[in-house]
ZAKOLNU-937438 format. One record per residue (C-alpha): residue number from 0; residue in one letter; x, y negated, z negated. Coordinates in nm, 2 decimals, always signed. Layout:
BEGIN
     n   res       xx       yy       zz
   NUM     a        X        Y        Z
...
This chain:
BEGIN
     n   res       xx       yy       zz
     0     x   -14.23    +6.86    +6.88
     1     x   -14.55    +6.68    +6.76
     2     x   -14.60    +6.46    +6.42
     3     x   -14.76    +6.81    +6.30
     4     x   -14.46    +7.02    +6.27
     5     x   -14.40    +6.99    +5.93
     6     x   -14.60    +6.86    +5.57
     7     x   -14.33    +6.57    +5.54
     8     x   -14.38    +6.40    +5.90
     9     x   -14.73    +6.42    +5.83
    10     x   -14.75    +6.27    +5.50
    11     x   -14.51    +5.99    +5.65
    12     x   -14.73    +5.92    +5.93
    13     x   -15.05    +5.91    +5.68
    14     x   -14.86    +5.68    +5.49
    15     x   -14.76    +5.45    +5.78
    16     x   -15.09    +5.43    +5.91
    17     x   -15.26    +5.36    +5.55
    18     x   -14.98    +5.11    +5.52
    19     x   -15.02    +4.95    +5.88
    20     x   -15.40    +4.90    +5.76
    21     x   -15.31    +4.73    +5.44
    22     x   -15.09    +4.45    +5.62
    23     x   -15.34    +4.41    +5.86
    24     x   -15.62    +4.34    +5.59
    25     x   -15.41    +4.09    +5.41
    26     x   -15.33    +3.91    +5.75
    27     x   -15.70    +3.88    +5.79
    28     x   -15.77    +3.78    +5.46
    29     x   -15.50    +3.52    +5.48
    30     x   -15.65    +3.40    +5.82
    31     x   -15.98    +3.34    +5.66
    32     x   -15.83    +3.15    +5.35
    33     x   -15.67    +2.91    +5.60
    34     x   -15.96    +2.85    +5.78
    35     x   -16.16    +2.79    +5.47
    36     x   -15.90    +2.56    +5.30
    37     x   -15.88    +2.38    +5.66
    38     x   -16.25    +2.33    +5.63
    39     x   -16.22    +2.21    +5.29
    40     x   -15.94    +1.97    +5.34
    41     x   -16.18    +1.83    +5.70
    42     x   -16.44    +1.76    +5.46
    43     x   -16.25    +1.59    +5.17
    44     x   -16.11    +1.39    +5.43
    45     x   -16.40    +1.31    +5.58
    46     x   -16.58    +1.21    +5.23
    47     x   -16.32    +0.97    +5.15
    48     x   -16.32    +0.77    +5.54
    49     x   -16.67    +0.75    +5.49
    50     x   -16.79    +0.38    +5.45
    51     x   -16.57    +0.28    +5.76
    52     x   -16.28    +0.23    +5.56
    53     x   -15.91    +0.32    +5.69
    54     x   -15.66    +0.52    +5.53
    55     x   -15.48    +0.14    +5.54
    56     x   -15.73    -0.03    +5.31
    57     x   -15.68    +0.28    +5.02
    58     x   -15.34    +0.21    +5.02
    59     x   -15.35    -0.17    +4.98
    60     x   -15.63    -0.11    +4.71
    61     x   -15.38    +0.10    +4.55
    62     x   -15.11    -0.14    +4.53
    63     x   -15.30    -0.40    +4.45
    64     x   -15.44    -0.25    +4.16
    65     x   -15.05    -0.15    +4.07
    66     x   -14.95    -0.53    +4.14
    67     x   -15.22    -0.63    +3.88
    68     x   -15.07    -0.46    +3.60
Protein backbone atom coordinates (compact mmCIF):
# COMPACT_ATOMS: atom_id res chain seq x y z
CA UNK A 1 0.00 0.00 0.00
CA UNK A 2 1.28 3.46 -0.88
CA UNK A 3 0.42 6.91 0.40
CA UNK A 4 -2.31 7.36 -2.18
CA UNK A 5 -4.59 4.59 -0.92
CA UNK A 6 -6.92 6.98 0.91
CA UNK A 7 -7.57 10.73 1.02
CA UNK A 8 -6.70 10.95 4.72
CA UNK A 9 -3.20 9.55 4.16
CA UNK A 10 -2.72 11.83 1.18
CA UNK A 11 -3.77 14.85 3.25
CA UNK A 12 -1.43 13.86 6.08
CA UNK A 13 1.46 13.49 3.63
CA UNK A 14 0.81 16.97 2.22
CA UNK A 15 0.48 18.42 5.71
CA UNK A 16 3.72 16.77 6.77
CA UNK A 17 5.55 18.17 3.72
CA UNK A 18 4.22 21.68 4.41
CA UNK A 19 5.18 21.45 8.06
CA UNK A 20 8.70 20.31 7.16
CA UNK A 21 9.16 23.19 4.72
CA UNK A 22 7.90 25.68 7.32
CA UNK A 23 10.43 24.39 9.85
CA UNK A 24 13.20 24.52 7.24
CA UNK A 25 12.30 28.14 6.43
CA UNK A 26 12.30 29.10 10.12
CA UNK A 27 15.70 27.46 10.64
CA UNK A 28 17.10 29.31 7.61
CA UNK A 29 15.76 32.66 8.86
CA UNK A 30 17.13 32.05 12.36
CA UNK A 31 20.54 31.23 10.91
CA UNK A 32 20.54 34.45 8.85
CA UNK A 33 19.44 36.49 11.87
CA UNK A 34 22.21 35.04 14.03
CA UNK A 35 24.87 35.75 11.42
CA UNK A 36 23.69 39.37 11.07
CA UNK A 37 23.73 39.76 14.86
CA UNK A 38 27.27 38.36 15.02
CA UNK A 39 28.41 40.81 12.33
CA UNK A 40 26.79 43.67 14.27
CA UNK A 41 28.51 42.62 17.50
CA UNK A 42 31.87 42.37 15.73
CA UNK A 43 31.43 45.87 14.29
CA UNK A 44 30.38 47.24 17.67
CA UNK A 45 33.32 45.67 19.49
CA UNK A 46 35.69 46.81 16.75
CA UNK A 47 34.52 50.41 17.07
CA UNK A 48 34.85 50.27 20.85
CA UNK A 49 38.36 48.89 20.64
CA UNK A 50 39.62 51.36 18.02
CA UNK A 51 42.13 53.92 19.15
CA UNK A 52 44.50 51.33 20.65
CA UNK A 53 42.60 51.15 23.91
CA UNK A 54 42.08 47.83 25.55
CA UNK A 55 38.99 46.70 27.39
CA UNK A 56 40.81 47.20 30.70
CA UNK A 57 41.20 50.92 29.93
CA UNK A 58 37.45 51.26 29.55
CA UNK A 59 36.90 49.40 32.79
CA UNK A 60 39.39 51.55 34.70
CA UNK A 61 37.84 54.76 33.25
CA UNK A 62 34.44 53.68 34.51
CA UNK A 63 35.85 52.72 37.91
CA UNK A 64 37.59 56.06 38.25
CA UNK A 65 34.45 57.98 37.26
CA UNK A 66 32.39 56.13 39.87
CA UNK A 67 35.07 56.63 42.50
CA UNK A 68 35.18 60.39 41.76
CA UNK A 69 31.52 60.81 42.70
